[in-house]
N, C-alpha and C positions, 0 to 999 in steps of 0.2 A: 503494499499501500505506500503510496505517494506520500511525502510530509504534509503537501497542503492539504490532504483530504484528512487528516487526523484531526486538526482544529475544528472542521465542519462537524465531523462525527461527535466530537466532545460537546460542542454547542447543541447539536440536535439531542445529546443526552441530558444535558442540563435542562433545556426546555421542557423535555418530556418529565423530568422529575419534578420542576416547578410546578406544570400542569396537573400532575397526579397529585401535588399536596394540596394545591386549591381545590379539585375537585372533592378530595376526602374532606375537607374543612367545610365545603358547601354540603356534602352528605350529612356529614354530623350534625351541622346546623340544623337542617332539615328535620331529622331524626328527632332531635331534642325538643325543637319546636314544636312539632304534632303532638309528640307526646304529652308536653305539658299543656296542650290545648289552647296555645296561643297563635296568632295571626305570622304568616311567614312576612318579613321582611329582608327582601334581597338587594336592597340599595348598597350594602358595604359591597357586596361582591362586584357590582358594576363598577365601583370606585377603584377596584384592582385594576381594571382595565382601562378605565378612562382617565384621561390625564386631570392633575388637578386645575382649579381655577387659577390662572395666570393673568399677570398685567398685560393686557394687550397692545398698551401703546403709552410710551411715555414721552412727551414732548417738551421740549423748552422754549418758553416764547421769550423773546427778546425785546425788552421794554427799555426804551432809551430817554427815561424822564428824569434821569439823576438821583440824588438819594433820598431816603426816607421815604420809600415808594408805599403807597396804601392801593387797593385795588377793591374792584366792585364787579359784579356780574351784570352785564347791560344786555338784556334779551340774550341771545345767542352768541354775543362778544364779550369779551374781558376788556374793561376799562381800568387804566392805573394813571396815579397822579404821583407827581414828585417834584423836587426842587426845580426843575426845568421844564415842567408844564404838563400835559394831559397827551394820553395816547391811547388808541381802541386797537384792539386784535380780534380779528373774527375766529370762529372756531377751527377753519382751516391755517391759522396760523399768519394770515394776511392782514397787514395793517390798512385800516379805513379811515383813520382819523389821526392828525399829530396837531397840537397847538403848543406853540413854545411860549413861555412866559415864565418868571421868577415868582417862587414861593419859598421861604423860609421854613415852614411848618405845613407842608399840605396835607389836606384831608378832602375825604370823597364820600358823599352820600348819594343813593341811587334808588329810583322808584319807577316801576311801571316804563323802561327801557329808556328813560332820561336820568342824567347824574347832574350834580354839582359839585364842582372843585373849588376849594378855599383855602386861604392861606392864612392859617391861626397868628392872630397878632400882627398880620399885614391888611392889605386892602383887596387884593386881586380876588374876584369870583367869575366862574365859567361855567355856564350852563349846556348842555351838548347831548346829542343823541350818538348812535354808532357812526354817523356819517358826517355830522356837521354840527359846529358851534352854534347854538342858538341866542345865547346873551353872553356879553362880556361886559363887566362893570366894574368901577371900583367904588368899593364902600367909602362912607363918609366918617368913619373911624376904624379902629382896630376889632377886626374880625373875633369874635368868640365862636361862634358854630354857624351852620347853615344847614337847611335841609329842604326837600322837595317833595310834592305831594303827587299823587297818581296823574293829574291834570297837566303836572309841569309847572305848577305856580310854585314859588319857593321863596323862603323866609330867611334873612341874615340878621343875626345878633351881632351888636357892636357895641364897644366903650367909646363914647365920645365926650367933647368938651374937657373943659378945665375939671371939672369933678369926675370925671369919666363914668357919666351915667349910663345904665343901660338902654338900649335903643333897639327895638325890634320892628325890622322894615320888611313889608309883604310885596313881592313882585308879582306880576302875572306873567302868562306862559311865553309872551313877548319882550319879558325883561324890563317892563315899565313899572315903576315904584306905584302902587296904588293905596299902600297903607302904611302908617307910622306911628309907633307909640313910645313913650319914653316911661321907664319906671320911676316912681317917687325915690325909691333907695332899692337897695340890694344889687347885687351882681348878677346881671343876666347871664345865664348859663346857655340855653337854646330855645328855640321857639318852634311850634308844629301847627300848620293849617290842615285845617278838617278836609275832607275828599269832596265838599260841596263848595269850597272857596270862601265859606262865609263865618267860621269862627276861628281865633287865633288862641292858641295856648302858648304862655310865656313861663318859663321856670328859672326861678332865681334863687339864691341863697340869702338867709336871714340870720339874724342872730340866734334865733332860736332853731333852726333847721332849714327846711325846704319850702318852697310856696310856688303853686301854679295858678297862675291868673289867667281867667278867660274873659277875652273880649269878642262880642257876638256882634255880627254885622259888619263889622269892619268900618264904623260910621264915626265913632265915639272914642275918648280918650279915657273916660270910665270904665272900668271892668264891670262885667255883670256877675261876675261870682269868683271865690278864690278858694284854694284849697291849702290849709297848712299840714305839713308833717314835722312838727315839734320834735328836736332829738333824732332826727332820721335824715338820711341822705338819699333824693331821688335820682337816679343815674340817667335816666332816659324818659321820655314819652312819646306816644305813637297814638296815631287815632285809629281805631278799629272801622272795620267796612260797616257797621251800624250807627257809626258817629260819636260812639263813646271815646273817651281818651283812657287809654291804658297807661298808667305811670309804672316804672320799675325802680324799687327801692332795694335797700341793701335787705331789707328784712320780708316783705310783700311786694306781691302786684296789687296795684290799686286802679279801681277803675273809677273814672268820674262821669257820669251821665249827662245829657245836653243842657240840663239844668243845674250842674256843677255838684248835685248830691255824691258823695262818696261811699265806697264799698269796697271789702277785701274781695279781690278776686281771686288770690291764691297766696297763701302764707308758708314762710319757711323760716319761722324764727330760729329753731333748732337746729339750723343747717347755716353753712356760709357759701355765699353766691358765688360761683366760680366763673358762670358765665351764660350767656343767654342768646338767643338767635330768634329770628322771626321770619315766617314765610306764609304770605297769604293770610289763612285763618288758622295757623298754627303758632305756637310758641313752645321754645325748647328752652329748658333750665339745666344747668349744671349745677348740682348741690352737692357741697362737700361736708362731711361729717366733721364736727370740730375735734381736733387730737391729731396725733402723729401719721403721718401716711396720706394717701391720695383715696381713700374711701370714702364713697359718696353714691351718688344715683344721677341718671340722667332722666328727665320729666318731661313730656309733651302734653300741651294743654290744647284744645279748641278754643275759639273767640268766646264761648260761653262759660269759660272756667273750669270744663269738664276735662277731667286727667284721660288723655288718650291711651299713654303709654308710659313703661317705667322700666328703669332697666339700672341694676346694681353695678358699679365700676368699682375697680382696686387698683388701676392704673392711672397714672399721669396723663389727664386732657389737655392738651397744648392750645385747641382751637376747637370751636364748633361753628357750622355754618348751616343754613337752612336755605333750600332753593330748589324749587319745581317739584316740591313733594319729596325730597329727600335731604335727610339730614347727614353731612359730612362730618366726620370727626377725625383730628389729627391728634393721636396718641405720641406718647415720646418714643415709642417703638413700632408704629406703624401707622395706617389708617384704616377707617372701616365707614360703609354707608348703611342708614337705618331708614324705613319708612316711618309714617308718623307714628305707629305704634311701637316702633322701637325693634321691629324686626330687621336683623341683620340682613343685608341684600349686597350681592355681588361681591363675595369675600376676595381679599385680595392676597391670600396667601402669606408668604413671609415676606412682602415688599415693606421695605424700610425707606422712610423719607429721607431728604437729602441732608446733608449734615447743616445745622443752623436754620432750619425751617421752624417759622414760629407761628404762621398762619394758615387757615384752609379756606377755599371759597368754594362753596358747593356750584356746579354748573347744570346739574340734572344730568339725566341719562348715563347714571354710573360714574360722572366725571367730575373732577375736581381740581382746582388750582392750589399747589401746596407752595407757599412762597416764604421766601427768607430775603435777607438783606442784599444777596448776590445772585438769587435763582428764582425763577417762576418756573414750575413744573407742571404740565397738565396729566394727570394721570386719568387713563381710562380702563374701566375693568371689563 
């Protein structure tokens, strides 16, 4: 027998032994299962011959927007803002928009396919879609924050004048200022405009804690109602689809109805808020146990405050992002996707995020942008 035939014969023998062992294991499983009266589950056998779920594609997106980059999902594209301006790249990796301007501390907010980029502490504001700059303005004072609603109307909070008083200015979807209100006292943190463009909520700090002031109709300077959270810190506020205002505090979610009446939406006084994310009608919370380690849970809620899902966690969660019905979670050792009920989808096996990754952005359809100071990687499962 020639020497080249011996390895082939040994290989065939090895394959036969493996097949015999698998067949014996399958027959043993069937016999034990039938004797015990349980139903058969042969999914494990298919896993032996089927490849494990793998990362289908990992694409690096090259954003040239300078330092301190921040990102937002813009429809089927990704928007980035940095110290050198803004840029949009579509799902195929093609640049669709670039606008160069200077920012010292760039920030970015998105809603319904439009984004507002602004310079915290500066004056530059740009509103844009995936393919065009819609508004380009210079604020009248130092910018604290900006937001945009589903209709493209946006708000800018500034500190102006010698006393650095808080001012909130509302702009319509063409960039024209239509309303402006000055706070009598306190530091203006943010402002949010209702989906119907009729009500403005302004968040500011007081000596006692946090206050939300509601202005209805955008026609007068006097507020219609106010909510005070004494001894507490409100981190963010957002209008829900029913017109109510949701406030995220360090201890609970609080909802204000159209009359300004408040009620507890969901409380977590015994937990520490590690992060939160929104996606249309859902809210995700990362709640940490007080103590050593990363023990805690992920919780998802609908807009009525009903708990949709819950998942215990024992590893460090670096970042979470909700988008198009998928919750993307970046852990220190990998990443995962979940549906609103927190059932894991599209497992990525042993995929490890790039070194220095510090944020994740859900893009939908089993894809996410994993970002760091020097990288922007799109992962598709």
